[in-house]
C-alpha positions as CSV (number, residue, x, y, z in Angstrom):
1,M,-65.7,-26.6,-21.2
2,L,-62.8,-29.0,-21.5
3,Y,-59.3,-27.5,-21.9
4,A,-56.0,-29.1,-22.9
5,I,-53.0,-27.6,-21.3
6,L,-50.0,-28.7,-23.4
7,C,-46.6,-28.6,-21.6
8,Y,-43.6,-27.4,-23.7
9,H,-40.1,-27.3,-22.4
10,D,-36.6,-27.9,-23.7
11,E,-36.3,-31.6,-23.1
12,D,-32.5,-31.4,-23.0
13,V,-32.9,-29.2,-19.9
14,V,-35.5,-31.5,-18.3
15,G,-33.5,-34.6,-19.2
16,C,-30.5,-33.2,-17.3
17,W,-32.4,-32.9,-14.0
18,S,-31.2,-35.2,-11.3
19,K,-33.7,-37.7,-9.8
20,A,-34.0,-35.3,-6.8
21,E,-34.8,-32.3,-9.0
22,D,-37.3,-34.3,-11.1
23,D,-38.9,-35.7,-7.9
24,A,-39.2,-32.1,-6.5
25,V,-41.0,-30.9,-9.6
26,M,-43.3,-33.9,-9.6
27,A,-44.1,-33.3,-5.9
28,R,-45.0,-29.6,-6.6
29,L,-47.1,-30.6,-9.6
30,S,-48.8,-33.2,-7.4
31,V,-50.1,-30.4,-5.2
32,V,-51.8,-28.8,-8.2
33,H,-53.1,-32.1,-9.4
34,G,-54.6,-32.7,-6.0
35,K,-56.4,-29.4,-6.0
36,L,-57.8,-29.9,-9.5
37,A,-58.9,-33.5,-8.6
38,R,-60.6,-32.4,-5.4
39,E,-62.5,-29.8,-7.5
40,G,-63.5,-32.6,-9.9
41,R,-61.8,-30.8,-12.8
42,L,-58.8,-33.0,-13.5
43,G,-59.0,-35.3,-16.5
44,P,-56.2,-37.4,-18.0
45,V,-52.6,-36.3,-17.5
46,A,-49.8,-37.7,-19.6
47,R,-46.0,-37.3,-19.3
48,L,-44.6,-38.1,-22.7
49,L,-41.4,-40.1,-23.2
50,P,-38.5,-38.1,-24.8
51,T,-38.7,-37.3,-28.5
52,T,-36.0,-39.8,-29.2
53,A,-38.8,-42.4,-28.6
54,A,-41.1,-40.7,-31.2
55,T,-42.2,-41.9,-34.6
56,T,-43.7,-39.5,-37.2
57,L,-46.2,-40.3,-39.9
58,R,-45.8,-37.7,-42.7
59,K,-49.2,-37.3,-44.5
60,D,-47.9,-35.4,-47.5
61,S,-47.4,-38.4,-49.7
62,D,-49.3,-41.5,-50.6
63,P,-48.7,-43.8,-49.0
64,P,-47.7,-41.8,-45.9
65,V,-44.1,-42.1,-44.8
66,V,-43.2,-43.4,-41.3
67,L,-40.0,-41.8,-39.9
68,D,-38.1,-42.4,-36.7
69,G,-38.1,-39.4,-34.4
70,P,-40.0,-36.2,-34.1
71,F,-39.9,-33.6,-36.9
72,A,-41.3,-30.5,-35.3
73,E,-39.8,-27.1,-36.1
74,T,-39.3,-25.9,-32.6
75,K,-36.7,-25.8,-29.9
76,E,-39.1,-26.7,-27.2
77,Q,-40.8,-30.1,-27.3
78,L,-44.3,-31.2,-26.2
79,L,-43.5,-33.1,-23.0
80,G,-47.0,-33.8,-21.7
81,F,-50.6,-32.6,-21.4
82,Y,-53.5,-32.1,-19.0
83,L,-57.2,-32.2,-19.7
84,I,-59.1,-30.1,-17.3
85,E,-62.7,-29.0,-16.9
86,C,-63.1,-25.2,-16.6
87,A,-66.0,-22.8,-16.6
88,S,-64.0,-20.3,-18.6
89,L,-60.7,-19.5,-20.3
90,D,-59.7,-17.4,-17.2
91,Q,-60.1,-20.5,-15.0
92,A,-58.0,-22.6,-17.4
93,I,-55.3,-19.8,-17.4
94,E,-55.3,-19.8,-13.6
95,A,-54.7,-23.6,-13.6
96,A,-51.8,-23.2,-16.0
97,R,-50.4,-20.5,-13.7
98,D,-50.5,-22.9,-10.8
99,L,-48.7,-25.5,-12.9
100,A,-46.1,-23.0,-14.1
101,R,-45.4,-22.0,-10.5
102,A,-44.8,-25.7,-9.7
103,N,-42.7,-26.4,-12.9
104,P,-41.0,-23.2,-14.1
105,G,-39.5,-22.7,-17.6
106,G,-41.0,-23.6,-20.9
107,A,-44.5,-22.8,-21.9
108,Y,-48.1,-24.0,-21.4
109,E,-50.4,-23.8,-24.4
110,I,-54.1,-23.6,-23.4
111,R,-56.6,-24.9,-25.9
112,P,-60.3,-25.6,-25.7
113,V,-61.2,-29.2,-26.6
114,E,-64.2,-30.2,-28.5
115,R,-65.4,-33.6,-27.5
116,Y,-65.5,-35.9,-30.5
117,H,-67.3,-39.2,-30.5
118,P,-67.1,-40.7,-34.0
119,D,-69.5,-43.5,-33.2
120,S,-72.3,-41.0,-32.5
121,R,-72.3,-39.5,-36.0
122,P,-74.4,-41.1,-38.7
123,P,-72.3,-42.5,-41.6
124,Q,-73.8,-40.1,-44.1
125,D,-72.3,-37.2,-42.1
126,L,-68.7,-38.4,-42.6
127,P,-66.7,-36.3,-45.1
128,A,-65.7,-38.0,-48.4
129,G,-62.5,-39.9,-48.0
130,G,-63.0,-40.5,-44.2
131,G,-61.5,-37.2,-43.0
132,S,-58.0,-35.9,-42.8
133,A,-57.0,-36.6,-39.2
């Protein structure tokens, strides 16, 4: 099964790291990435730009409103994510533990991912209104 490991941390803390501190964390993470890649389990990995670069589309009005910035109710921000192939939740948790040892602080949310291929569904199976994503 495919799992997403979502990386949360206080971006003010991460943003204050020196280049040397950031490089050290990235080097430790690279070791974990290498292990997962050798095992054929590493999918896409993304490091997101700071939330100051974000744009939010609020879907609670018609037409939706586009706002500058993130509008999440949290003191930790989503900083990036991994997609990894795992035989079980326990294996996904172990991968998150390896990542946490390399990059302490914050949290990793582990979530199973259902593969979605919209082009493979016949048009009659689509919900009325085209869905709510």
